[in-house]
C-alpha positions as CSV (number, residue, x, y, z in Angstrom):
1,X,-6.0,-22.4,26.8
2,X,-6.0,-24.6,23.8
3,X,-3.1,-24.4,21.3
4,X,-5.4,-23.1,18.6
5,X,-6.8,-20.3,20.9
6,X,-3.2,-19.5,22.0
7,X,-2.1,-19.1,18.3
8,X,-5.1,-16.9,17.6
9,X,-4.3,-14.7,20.6
10,X,-0.6,-14.5,19.6
11,X,-1.6,-13.5,16.0
12,X,-3.8,-10.8,17.3
13,X,-1.1,-9.5,19.7
14,X,1.2,-9.2,16.7
15,X,-1.2,-8.1,14.1
16,X,-2.9,-5.2,15.8
17,X,0.4,-3.3,16.6
18,X,1.5,-3.9,13.1
19,X,-1.8,-2.6,11.7
20,X,-1.6,0.4,13.9
21,X,2.0,1.1,12.9
22,X,1.0,0.7,9.2
23,X,-2.0,3.0,9.5
24,X,0.1,5.6,11.4
25,X,2.7,5.6,8.7
26,X,0.0,6.0,6.1
27,X,-1.7,8.9,7.9
28,X,1.7,10.6,8.6
29,X,2.5,10.3,4.9
30,X,-0.8,11.9,3.9
31,X,-0.6,14.7,6.5
32,X,3.1,15.5,6.3
33,X,4.0,18.8,4.7
34,X,7.6,17.9,4.1
35,X,8.0,15.5,1.1
36,X,11.0,13.7,2.6
37,X,9.1,13.0,5.8
38,X,6.2,11.8,3.8
39,X,8.4,9.5,1.8
40,X,10.0,8.1,4.9
41,X,6.5,7.5,6.4
42,X,5.6,5.6,3.2
43,X,8.6,3.4,3.8
44,X,7.3,2.7,7.3
45,X,4.0,1.8,5.8
46,X,5.6,-0.6,3.3
47,X,7.6,-2.3,6.1
48,X,4.4,-2.7,8.1
49,X,2.6,-4.2,5.2
50,X,5.6,-6.6,4.6
51,X,5.4,-7.7,8.3
52,X,1.7,-8.4,7.9
53,X,2.5,-10.5,4.8
54,X,5.0,-12.5,6.9
55,X,2.3,-13.0,9.5
56,X,0.1,-14.4,6.7
57,X,2.9,-16.9,5.7
58,X,3.4,-15.0,2.5
59,X,7.2,-14.5,2.7
60,X,7.6,-14.1,-1.0
61,X,5.2,-11.1,-1.1
62,X,6.9,-9.7,2.0
63,X,10.3,-9.9,0.3
64,X,8.9,-8.4,-2.9
65,X,7.2,-5.6,-0.9
66,X,10.6,-4.6,0.7
67,X,12.7,-5.0,-2.5
68,X,10.3,-3.4,-5.0
69,X,8.4,-0.9,-3.0
70,X,10.5,0.0,0.0
71,X,13.7,-0.2,-2.1
72,X,13.3,0.7,-5.7
73,X,10.1,2.8,-5.9
74,X,11.0,4.8,-2.8
75,X,14.5,5.6,-4.2
76,X,12.7,6.8,-7.3
77,X,10.3,8.9,-5.2
78,X,13.3,10.4,-3.3
79,X,15.0,11.3,-6.6
80,X,11.9,13.0,-7.8
81,X,11.6,14.9,-4.5
82,X,15.2,16.0,-4.7
83,X,14.8,16.9,-8.4
84,X,11.8,19.1,-7.7
85,X,13.6,20.8,-4.8
86,X,10.5,22.4,-3.3
87,X,11.2,25.0,-0.7
88,X,8.9,25.9,2.2
89,X,8.0,29.2,0.4
90,X,6.9,27.4,-2.7
91,X,4.7,25.0,-0.8
92,X,2.8,27.9,0.8
93,X,0.3,27.6,3.6
94,X,-1.6,24.4,4.0
95,X,-5.2,24.8,2.9
96,X,-8.1,22.8,1.7
97,X,-8.1,23.1,-2.1
98,X,-10.7,22.0,-4.7
99,X,-8.3,19.2,-5.8
100,X,-8.1,17.9,-2.2
101,X,-11.8,17.9,-1.9
102,X,-12.3,16.2,-5.2
103,X,-9.5,13.7,-4.4
104,X,-11.1,12.9,-1.1
105,X,-14.5,12.5,-2.7
106,X,-13.1,10.1,-5.4
107,X,-11.3,8.1,-2.7
108,X,-14.6,7.8,-0.7
109,X,-16.5,6.7,-3.8
110,X,-13.8,4.2,-4.7
111,X,-13.9,2.8,-1.1
112,X,-17.7,2.6,-1.2
113,X,-17.6,0.7,-4.6
114,X,-14.9,-1.6,-3.3
115,X,-16.9,-2.3,-0.2
116,X,-20.0,-3.0,-2.2
117,X,-18.1,-5.3,-4.6
118,X,-16.4,-7.3,-1.8
119,X,-19.5,-7.4,0.3
120,X,-21.3,-9.0,-2.6
121,X,-18.8,-11.8,-3.0
122,X,-19.6,-15.2,-1.5
123,X,-18.2,-15.7,2.0
124,X,-15.4,-18.2,1.8
125,X,-14.0,-20.0,4.7
126,X,-10.3,-19.6,5.4
127,X,-8.3,-22.7,4.6
128,X,-6.9,-24.5,7.7
129,X,-4.0,-26.0,5.6
130,X,-2.0,-24.0,3.2
131,X,-1.5,-25.3,-0.3
132,X,1.7,-27.2,-1.2
133,X,2.9,-24.4,-3.4
134,X,1.6,-21.5,-1.3
135,X,4.0,-18.6,-1.4
136,X,6.1,-19.9,-4.2
137,X,6.6,-17.8,-7.3
138,X,4.7,-20.2,-9.6
139,X,1.7,-20.4,-7.3
140,X,1.5,-16.7,-6.7
141,X,1.9,-16.0,-10.5
142,X,-0.8,-18.5,-11.3
143,X,-3.3,-17.1,-8.8
144,X,-2.4,-13.5,-9.8
145,X,-3.0,-14.1,-13.5
146,X,-6.2,-16.2,-13.1
147,X,-8.2,-15.3,-10.0
148,X,-7.0,-11.7,-9.4
149,X,-6.4,-10.5,-13.0
150,X,-8.9,-7.5,-12.6
151,X,-7.2,-6.1,-9.4
152,X,-3.8,-6.8,-11.1
153,X,-4.7,-4.8,-14.2
154,X,-6.4,-2.0,-12.1
155,X,-3.1,-1.7,-10.2
156,X,-1.2,-1.4,-13.4
157,X,-3.5,1.4,-14.6
158,X,-3.2,3.1,-11.3
159,X,0.6,3.0,-11.5
160,X,0.6,4.3,-15.0
161,X,-1.6,7.2,-14.0
162,X,0.7,8.0,-11.1
163,X,3.8,7.9,-13.4
164,X,2.1,10.2,-15.9
165,X,1.1,12.6,-13.1
166,X,4.7,12.6,-11.8
167,X,6.0,13.4,-15.2
168,X,3.5,16.2,-15.7
169,X,4.4,17.7,-12.3
170,X,8.1,17.3,-12.9
171,X,7.9,18.8,-16.4
172,X,6.2,22.0,-15.2
173,X,9.0,22.6,-12.7
174,X,12.0,21.9,-15.0
């Protein structure tokens, strides 16, 4: 076995369990009826994503993933969950609502659009050598604000909508 093949096999052996763990956390978060269990499943998903970043030699993103998302944002989520103090009786029985169907349809359309956009992009070869400033704050910031400005701005809008939705939900209960 050549060293290159051995490295590829080792990456596959590490990547696939991490991917399965991350997806399991994501599905558990979506399907969990208890908000605290859903939040903890989201933390598991964040840690799985951070581990995949480490596998991709993006240690800065992994550290930011853990500090910002698994730390700060999840603490905020848990405060909101505790503030809402939803009981089992208030949650009612699990049923398929119009909102869930519309949300699923919107997610499916978004996935199809994303797939179409990314499928239309030119196929680029993966670099064999990482750039000298790969993973440093300056390099990540430069790439983020030049090549990936559209996904960066879309993420900002998505987070803004999520915050407004959380405020609307919290205001109705207070």
